[in-house]
C-alpha positions as CSV (number, residue, x, y, z in Angstrom):
1,M,-16.3,12.9,105.7
2,Q,-18.5,11.6,108.8
3,P,-18.9,7.3,108.7
4,D,-22.2,7.5,108.7
5,S,-22.6,9.2,104.9
6,V,-20.3,5.7,103.6
7,L,-22.8,4.6,101.1
8,A,-22.8,0.0,102.4
9,G,-22.8,-0.5,98.1
10,V,-19.6,1.3,97.0
11,L,-18.4,-1.9,94.6
12,L,-22.0,-3.5,93.9
13,P,-25.4,-2.2,94.3
14,D,-27.4,-2.4,97.5
15,T,-29.7,-4.4,96.5
16,I,-27.7,-7.2,95.4
17,F,-26.9,-7.6,98.8
18,A,-30.7,-8.5,99.8
19,Q,-30.8,-11.2,97.2
20,E,-31.2,-14.5,98.2
21,W,-27.8,-16.2,96.2
22,M,-26.4,-14.2,97.8
23,W,-26.8,-15.3,101.1
24,Y,-26.4,-18.9,99.8
25,L,-23.0,-17.7,99.2
26,G,-22.0,-15.6,101.8
27,A,-22.7,-19.1,103.8
28,F,-20.0,-20.6,101.3
29,V,-17.2,-18.7,101.9
30,A,-18.1,-18.7,105.4
31,F,-17.9,-22.7,105.7
32,N,-14.9,-22.3,103.0
33,T,-13.1,-20.4,105.3
34,I,-13.9,-22.7,108.3
35,V,-12.6,-25.9,106.2
36,F,-9.3,-23.4,105.4
37,V,-8.8,-22.4,109.3
38,G,-9.1,-26.1,110.0
39,L,-6.9,-27.6,107.4
40,S,-3.7,-24.7,107.7
41,I,-3.9,-25.4,111.6
42,G,-3.5,-28.9,110.8
43,K,-0.6,-28.1,109.2
44,F,1.2,-26.7,112.2
45,V,-0.3,-30.0,114.7
46,P,2.6,-32.5,115.4
47,W,1.2,-35.6,114.2
48,P,2.7,-39.0,115.5
49,P,5.7,-40.6,114.1
50,Q,5.0,-43.8,111.3
51,P,5.4,-47.2,112.2
52,S,8.2,-48.7,110.6
53,K,8.6,-51.2,108.1
54,T,9.9,-53.5,111.0
55,T,7.1,-52.6,113.3
56,L,4.4,-53.6,110.8
57,D,5.8,-56.8,109.9
58,E,6.0,-57.6,113.2
59,W,3.0,-57.1,114.4
60,R,1.3,-58.8,111.2
61,N,3.4,-61.9,112.1
62,R,2.2,-62.0,115.7
63,T,-1.3,-61.5,114.8
64,A,-0.6,-64.5,112.4
65,R,0.5,-66.4,115.2
66,N,-2.6,-66.0,117.7
67,R,-5.2,-66.8,115.0
68,T,-2.7,-70.3,114.2
69,H,-2.8,-70.3,118.0
70,D,-6.7,-70.2,118.1
71,D,-8.0,-72.2,115.3
72,E,-5.3,-75.1,116.7
73,G,-7.4,-74.7,120.2
74,D,-10.5,-75.2,118.1
């Protein structure tokens, strides 16, 4: 079989691919594919370690002390 003898619309008629809603569907599928490829790649990226509760408490205490010192100077 020659490659040029294969019809473009094997599953669906050729006229469906020329309709406007098919272009919107194709754009949606392309956008969706890009989003999911990005999400899949993001699963492999090593994220920075999350701070522990002790580190967060120390940060809150330090900022609270700085706020108290700033208020006393006014």
